[in-house]
C-alpha positions in Angstrom: -216.5 11.7 191.7 -218.1 14.4 189.2 -215.2 12.9 186.5 -215.6 9.4 187.3 -218.2 6.8 186.0 -220.9 7.0 188.5 -225.0 5.8 189.1 -227.8 7.4 190.2 -230.8 6.6 192.4 -234.2 7.7 193.3 -235.2 10.0 196.2 -237.7 12.3 197.5 -237.1 15.9 198.8 -237.8 18.7 200.6 -238.7 22.1 199.9 -236.2 24.9 199.7 -235.3 28.4 199.2 -234.2 31.7 198.2 -235.2 34.8 196.4 -233.6 37.6 194.8 -234.5 41.6 196.3 -232.6 44.3 194.7 -232.6 47.4 196.2 -231.9 50.8 195.2 -231.2 54.0 197.1 -232.1 58.0 196.3 -229.5 60.9 197.6 -230.8 64.1 198.0 -228.2 67.4 197.6 -226.8 68.1 200.7 -227.7 71.3 202.6 -225.4 74.6 201.6 -223.0 75.3 204.7 -222.3 78.8 205.7 -220.0 80.6 203.1 -220.5 78.1 200.7 -222.4 78.4 197.3 -225.2 75.6 197.2 -224.9 73.6 194.1 -226.9 74.4 191.3 -227.7 70.8 190.1 -228.8 67.6 191.5 -225.2 65.1 192.2 -225.3 62.5 189.5 -227.1 59.3 190.5 -225.2 57.1 192.4 -224.1 53.6 190.7 -226.1 50.5 191.4 -225.4 48.0 194.7 -223.6 45.2 193.7 -226.1 42.5 192.9 -226.9 38.8 194.8 -226.6 36.8 191.4 -224.4 35.3 190.8 -224.2 34.3 194.2 -220.5 35.2 195.9 -219.7 33.7 199.6 -216.5 35.4 199.5 -214.0 36.6 199.9 -214.0 37.9 196.6 -216.7 40.9 196.0 -219.0 41.6 193.3 -218.6 45.2 191.9 -221.7 46.9 191.0 -223.2 46.2 187.7 -223.1 49.0 184.4 -227.1 49.6 183.7 -227.9 49.7 180.1 -231.4 51.2 178.5 -232.6 48.5 176.7 -236.0 50.1 175.2 -238.9 47.5 175.7 -236.8 45.7 177.9 -236.2 48.3 180.6 -233.1 48.7 182.5 -230.5 46.2 182.1 -227.7 45.1 184.9 -224.1 44.2 183.2 -221.1 42.6 184.9 -218.2 40.1 184.5 -215.4 38.2 185.0 -212.3 37.6 183.6 -209.2 35.8 184.8 -206.6 33.2 184.2 -205.2 30.6 186.4 -201.7 28.4 186.4 -201.3 25.0 188.5 -198.6 22.4 189.5 -199.9 19.4 190.4 -197.9 16.5 192.0 -198.3 12.4 191.5 -200.4 13.4 188.3 -202.2 10.3 186.5 -201.6 9.4 183.0 -204.9 12.0 181.8 -203.1 15.0 183.9 -199.9 16.7 183.4 -198.0 18.5 186.1 -198.3 21.8 185.0 -201.3 23.3 182.9 -202.3 27.0 182.4 -205.6 28.3 181.2 -209.0 30.8 180.8 -210.1 30.4 184.5 -213.6 32.7 183.6 -214.2 34.9 180.8 -218.1 35.4 181.4 -220.6 38.3 181.0 -223.3 38.6 183.3 -226.9 40.4 181.9 -229.6 40.3 184.2 -233.3 42.4 184.5 -234.3 42.4 188.3 -237.1 44.6 188.1 -240.8 44.0 187.2 -243.1 40.8 187.3 -240.9 39.6 184.5 -237.0 39.0 185.0 -234.5 37.2 183.3 -230.5 36.6 184.2 -227.9 35.1 181.4 -224.7 34.1 182.3 -222.5 33.3 179.1 -219.0 32.9 178.1 -216.0 30.3 179.0 -214.8 29.0 182.6 -212.8 26.0 184.2 -214.0 24.2 187.2 -210.5 22.9 188.9 -211.4 20.4 191.5 -209.5 18.7 193.9 -208.3 14.6 193.5 -208.9 14.8 189.8 -207.2 15.6 186.3 -207.5 19.0 184.9 -209.4 19.9 182.4 -208.5 22.6 179.4 -211.2 25.2 179.3 -212.0 24.9 175.9 -213.3 21.1 176.5 -214.8 22.0 180.1 -217.3 23.9 177.7 -217.8 21.6 175.1 -218.8 18.4 177.5 -220.0 20.2 180.4 -223.0 22.8 180.0 -222.0 25.1 176.8 -221.2 28.5 176.3 -224.2 29.7 178.1 -224.1 27.6 181.2 -226.6 29.6 183.3 -230.2 31.3 181.8 -233.4 31.7 183.0 -236.1 33.2 183.1 -237.7 34.5 186.3 -241.7 35.3 187.2 -241.8 37.5 190.3 -245.4 36.2 191.2 -245.3 38.5 194.5 -243.1 39.9 196.7 -242.0 37.1 198.5 -243.0 34.3 195.7 -240.8 33.6 192.3 -240.8 31.0 189.8 -237.9 30.4 187.8 -237.6 28.4 184.2 -234.6 27.6 182.0 -230.9 26.5 183.2 -230.5 27.0 186.8 -227.7 27.1 189.5 -228.0 23.7 191.7 -229.5 23.7 194.8 -227.1 21.3 196.2 -224.5 21.9 198.3 -222.4 24.5 200.1 -219.5 25.2 197.1 -220.7 27.2 193.6 -219.5 25.9 190.1 -217.7 29.0 189.1 -214.3 29.6 191.0 -214.9 33.1 191.6 -218.1 32.3 193.7 -215.8 30.6 196.2 -213.7 31.0 199.4 -211.2 28.7 197.6 -210.0 28.3 193.6 -210.0 24.6 193.2 -213.5 22.7 194.2 -213.4 20.5 197.0 -214.0 16.6 197.3 -217.8 16.6 198.2 -218.7 19.3 195.5 -217.6 16.3 193.1 -220.2 14.2 194.4 -223.1 16.9 193.7 -224.7 18.2 190.7 -223.5 22.2 189.1 -226.5 23.2 186.8 -229.9 21.8 186.2 -232.8 22.7 183.8 -235.7 22.8 184.9 -238.5 25.0 186.9 -237.8 26.1 190.3 -240.6 28.1 193.3 -239.1 29.9 195.4 -240.6 31.1 198.6 -240.0 33.2 201.6 -241.7 33.4 204.9 -240.1 35.5 207.8 -236.9 34.2 208.5 -237.6 30.7 206.5 -236.4 30.3 202.8 -237.6 27.5 200.6 -237.5 26.3 197.4 -238.6 23.4 195.0 -237.2 22.3 191.8 -238.7 19.6 188.7 -235.0 19.2 187.3 -232.6 17.2 185.1 -230.5 16.7 187.9 -226.8 16.1 186.5 -227.7 18.1 183.2 -229.2 14.8 181.9 -232.1 16.3 179.2 -234.1 13.6 181.6 -236.6 15.4 183.7 -237.0 13.3 186.5 -235.7 14.5 189.4 -236.2 17.0 191.9 -234.5 19.2 194.5 -235.0 21.4 197.1 -233.8 23.2 200.5 -235.3 24.8 203.4 -233.3 27.4 205.0 -233.6 29.4 208.5 -231.4 32.6 208.9 -231.5 34.4 212.7 -228.7 37.5 212.6 -225.4 36.1 211.0 -226.4 32.3 211.5 -227.8 30.3 209.2 -229.0 26.5 208.9 -230.3 25.1 206.3 -231.7 21.5 205.0 -231.0 20.4 201.0 -231.3 17.7 199.5 -232.3 15.8 195.9 -232.7 13.0 194.3 -233.8 11.4 190.8 -237.3 9.6 190.7 -236.0 7.8 187.7 -233.0 5.5 186.2 -231.2 6.0 183.3 -228.0 4.6 181.7 -227.0 7.7 180.2 -223.9 9.3 180.9 -221.4 12.2 179.8 -218.9 13.9 181.9 -221.9 16.6 183.0 -224.3 13.1 183.6 -222.2 10.8 185.6 -223.3 7.9 187.8 -224.7 9.9 190.3 -227.3 11.1 188.1 -229.7 8.0 189.6 -228.3 9.2 193.0 -229.9 10.8 195.8 -228.0 13.2 198.1 -228.6 15.3 201.6 -227.0 18.4 203.0 -227.3 20.0 206.6 -225.2 23.3 206.1 -224.8 25.8 209.0 -223.4 29.5 208.1 -221.9 31.6 210.0 -221.3 35.0 208.4 -220.2 38.1 211.0 -218.0 41.3 210.2 -214.7 39.8 209.1 -215.7 35.6 209.7 -217.6 33.4 207.7 -217.5 30.0 209.3 -219.3 27.2 207.5 -219.2 23.7 208.2 -222.1 21.1 206.3 -222.5 17.2 206.5 -223.5 15.2 203.1 -224.7 12.0 202.3 -224.9 10.7 199.1 -226.5 7.3 197.6 -226.4 5.0 193.9 -228.9 2.6 194.7 -228.9 -1.1 192.8 -230.0 -1.4 189.7 -228.7 -3.8 186.9 -230.9 -2.3 184.0 -228.7 0.7 184.1 -225.5 -1.4 184.7 -225.0 -0.9 188.9 -224.8 -4.3 190.2 -224.4 -3.4 193.6 -225.0 0.2 194.6 -223.3 2.5 196.7 -222.8 5.2 199.0 -220.7 7.9 200.5 -220.7 10.4 203.3 -218.6 13.3 204.3 -218.4 16.6 206.2 -216.2 20.0 205.6 -215.7 23.2 207.2 -215.1 26.0 205.1 -213.1 29.1 207.3 -212.4 33.0 205.8 -211.2 35.7 207.7 -211.1 39.2 206.2 -207.5 41.5 206.8 -207.6 44.8 206.6 -206.0 46.4 203.2 -208.0 43.9 200.7 -206.3 40.4 202.2 -208.4 37.9 203.3 -207.6 33.9 203.9 -209.8 31.1 203.3 -209.0 27.6 204.4 -211.1 24.5 204.1 -210.8 20.9 205.4 -212.7 17.9 204.0 -213.3 14.3 204.8 -215.4 11.9 202.3 -215.8 8.1 202.7 -216.8 5.7 200.2 -219.0 2.3 201.7 -218.2 -1.0 200.1 -215.0 -3.3 200.0 -212.0 -3.4 198.2 -212.9 -7.4 197.9 -216.2 -6.9 196.1 -215.2 -5.3 192.6 -219.1 -5.4 191.6 -219.6 -2.1 194.1 -220.1 0.8 192.0 -217.3 3.1 192.0 -218.1 6.7 193.5 -214.3 7.4 194.4 -211.1 5.6 194.3 -212.6 2.3 194.4 -215.4 0.8 197.1 -214.3 1.7 200.5 -212.0 4.4 199.8 -211.3 7.3 202.0 -210.5 11.1 200.8 -209.0 13.9 203.5 -208.2 17.6 201.9 -206.7 20.7 203.1 -206.8 23.5 201.2 -205.4 27.0 202.2 -206.4 30.0 199.2 -204.5 33.7 200.0 -206.7 36.0 198.4 -206.3 40.1 197.5 -208.5 42.1 196.1 -208.6 45.8 195.2 -211.4 47.2 193.5 -212.3 44.6 190.3 -208.5 43.6 190.6 -207.9 40.5 192.6 -205.2 37.9 193.0 -205.2 34.3 195.0 -203.1 31.4 195.2 -204.3 28.1 196.2 -202.4 25.1 198.1 -204.0 21.6 198.6 -203.8 18.3 199.4 -205.3 15.2 199.2 -204.8 12.0 200.7 -206.2 8.8 200.0 -206.8 5.6 201.8 -208.2 2.1 201.0 -207.9 2.3 197.3 -208.4 0.0 194.5 -204.7 -0.1 193.3 -205.1 1.7 189.3 -207.5 4.6 191.1 -205.1 6.5 193.1 -202.9 9.0 191.8 -199.7 8.3 189.9 -198.7 6.9 186.8 -199.7 3.8 188.0 -202.9 4.6 190.1 -201.3 3.2 193.4 -200.1 6.4 195.3 -202.3 7.9 197.9 -201.1 11.9 198.0 -201.9 14.6 196.0 -200.2 17.9 196.1 -201.6 21.2 193.6 -200.5 25.0 193.3 -202.7 27.1 191.8 -202.5 30.9 191.4 -205.6 32.9 189.7 -205.5 36.8 188.8 -207.5 38.7 187.0 -210.8 41.3 187.3 -214.3 41.5 188.0 -215.8 44.0 186.2 -218.9 46.3 186.4 -220.2 50.0 186.9 -216.3 51.0 187.6 -214.4 48.9 184.5 -217.2 49.4 182.1 -217.7 53.0 182.6 -214.2 53.9 183.3 -215.6 55.8 186.7 -214.0 55.8 189.8 
């Protein structure tokens, strides 16, 4: 898990993809109808469309950004999110409490989306509540993970289908994003706990027909050691997308922090299918990760995980949505072999989770619950749930509410 002690590994990578395209609209005055006086001025320019960055899988929807004239920088788009959360956790560990509350997100997004030189800046506070691990207060999350500016990069648009990114970038790995408002569920899942979140480095994006590809040279789990590669190749046809994603560290290091666990030396692969049409989003995916043996960095015996998940969201009328997530994750190794590096709840441990997140959004306001249950098996005593680390189940109930703001809330328009 991302909050535990883990190892790293080497790997090579595929290529991958994404490209950001911003589209504007122009309007023309409607002709006057019989008996009506024609308008004597052009209607006001409509607000811009919602942007694709930061990425949001739903059910929460982004608001169109406010636009600012920044002089030599041209037009800038500004929006953000502000919301809080409260949670109750059963069978909590000594590092946790039964009830918690805090700021979930207080972030502003500033970006330039036109011209050959573009940029993206995401600043503020955030929390990353994850299943099966203790809650960390927001101030400690910010100081121990990616700082007050977690994502910031320059983008060089070299051509219609080619771009280069340099800076602190969102990971290419996995199906779930880092921040809660981006995802179907409030809490991040078990598979997310094996993945990296923010990487510092360079990335090349390319689109060709129905394919998108990206490849990145980076510091993997925010290690400040630029020895890793990651990439993705995706094919989209109508509502169907299939993506092959991979990453790995070509070097080895004993450096570890909360943001840089033992998985910084790992390799990881995903196969992700997404169906997105009408009121339905269905996304099953498979994940494999491996931390190799390397006594020089403290891994006496390596370990690996295999897991699968399915995320489903259905949107109803009136602003209501119902996302659900089911996951299974297992670790190799044996309880009888204490030298195997721990990636979950001991060597050979297994975990299953179920999460349901009823959601309501109207305009920029949203509120959602998050009910989850995690069940463990084959744990190492002391590494499970409860005060003694011997319990194998953990229920959790969360509530998150707040605002996604942009053009409407910033400029006070309907």
